[in-house]
C-alpha positions as CSV (number, residue, x, y, z in Angstrom):
1,M,18.0,-28.4,13.1
2,S,20.4,-25.3,12.8
3,S,20.0,-22.6,14.4
4,D,21.7,-20.3,11.8
5,T,19.2,-17.4,11.3
6,S,21.3,-15.4,8.9
7,F,19.5,-13.0,5.9
8,P,22.0,-13.4,3.4
9,L,22.8,-9.6,1.4
10,T,21.2,-11.4,-2.3
11,E,17.7,-12.1,0.2
12,A,17.5,-9.7,1.6
13,T,18.5,-7.7,-1.5
14,L,15.5,-9.1,-3.6
15,V,12.9,-9.2,-0.8
16,A,13.7,-5.3,-0.4
17,A,13.1,-4.6,-3.9
18,F,10.0,-6.3,-3.8
19,F,8.3,-4.3,-0.4
20,G,10.2,-0.9,-2.6
21,T,8.3,-1.7,-5.2
22,A,4.5,-2.9,-3.4
23,L,5.6,0.6,-1.7
24,Y,6.7,2.6,-4.1
25,S,3.1,1.8,-6.2
26,V,0.9,2.8,-3.8
27,H,3.4,5.6,-3.4
28,T,2.5,7.1,-6.9
29,V,-1.0,6.5,-7.0
30,A,-1.1,8.4,-4.3
31,F,0.8,10.9,-5.6
32,A,-1.6,10.5,-9.1
33,F,-4.9,11.8,-6.9
34,A,-2.5,14.5,-5.2
35,F,-1.1,16.0,-8.0
36,R,-4.8,15.9,-10.2
37,Y,-6.2,17.8,-6.9
38,L,-3.0,20.5,-6.6
39,I,-3.8,21.0,-10.4
40,W,-7.4,20.9,-11.0
41,D,-10.6,21.8,-8.9
42,T,-13.5,18.3,-9.3
43,K,-15.0,19.8,-12.5
44,G,-11.7,19.2,-14.4
45,V,-11.3,22.7,-14.8
46,R,-7.5,24.2,-14.0
47,K,-7.3,26.0,-10.9
48,T,-6.6,30.0,-11.2
49,S,-4.4,29.8,-8.2
50,I,-1.9,26.8,-8.0
51,H,0.0,26.7,-4.8
52,W,3.2,26.0,-7.2
53,F,5.4,25.6,-4.0
54,F,3.4,22.3,-3.3
55,V,3.6,21.1,-6.9
56,V,7.4,21.2,-6.8
57,S,7.7,19.3,-3.6
58,G,5.6,17.0,-5.0
59,L,7.6,16.0,-7.9
60,L,10.6,16.4,-6.4
61,L,9.1,13.7,-3.3
62,W,7.9,11.7,-6.4
63,I,10.9,11.6,-8.9
64,L,13.0,10.6,-5.6
65,P,11.1,7.6,-5.4
66,T,11.2,6.6,-8.6
67,L,15.1,6.9,-9.3
68,H,15.7,4.7,-5.9
69,V,13.2,2.0,-7.5
70,I,15.1,2.5,-11.1
71,L,19.0,1.7,-9.9
72,L,17.9,-1.1,-7.2
73,N,15.8,-2.8,-9.8
74,Y,19.2,-2.3,-11.9
75,D,21.4,-3.1,-9.1
76,I,19.2,-6.5,-9.3
77,V,19.2,-7.2,-12.6
78,H,22.9,-7.0,-13.0
79,A,24.0,-8.7,-10.1
80,F,21.6,-11.3,-11.2
81,V,21.0,-11.6,-14.6
82,F,24.4,-10.3,-15.8
83,E,27.1,-11.1,-13.3
84,N,29.3,-14.2,-14.6
85,G,32.3,-14.0,-11.3
86,P,33.2,-16.7,-9.3
87,A,31.5,-14.9,-6.4
88,G,28.4,-14.7,-7.4
89,P,25.5,-12.3,-7.3
90,G,26.5,-11.2,-3.6
91,A,29.8,-9.5,-4.9
92,A,28.3,-7.3,-7.4
93,L,25.8,-5.9,-4.9
94,V,28.2,-4.9,-2.7
95,V,30.2,-2.8,-5.4
96,R,27.2,-1.0,-6.7
97,Q,29.9,2.0,-7.9
98,W,28.0,5.0,-8.2
99,R,24.6,4.2,-7.9
100,G,24.4,2.8,-4.0
101,S,26.5,6.2,-3.4
102,F,23.2,7.8,-5.4
103,R,20.7,6.4,-3.9
104,V,22.4,6.8,-0.1
105,G,23.0,10.1,-0.8
106,A,19.0,10.5,-2.1
107,F,17.9,9.0,0.6
C-alpha cells in the first residue's frame, strides 16, 4: 500500500467545482428570499421605502459568485472536453488566460 497522498490538480478542480456549485445554489436561494423581502412586503405589495444600498450590494454579492461559477465550469469543460494536447487537462487548468485572473481578482 502506497503512502502517496497527492491530490492532483484535475481532481481538486472537479471537487472544487462540485462543492462550489452546491454552495452557490444555497446562496442563490438565500439571495432570492432576501431580495424578495427587500423589495416587497409580506402581502406581496411593493414597499414604499426601499433600501437601495442593500439592494445594490446584494445584487453585487450575487453577480460576482455567478460569474465565478460560470468561469469555473467553463474552465472545466474546456480542459476535459476540448483540450486534446499531450499534457492532458492538467495543462489547460494551469493556463487559464484571463479567466483565472478574473476569478481570483473578483474575490
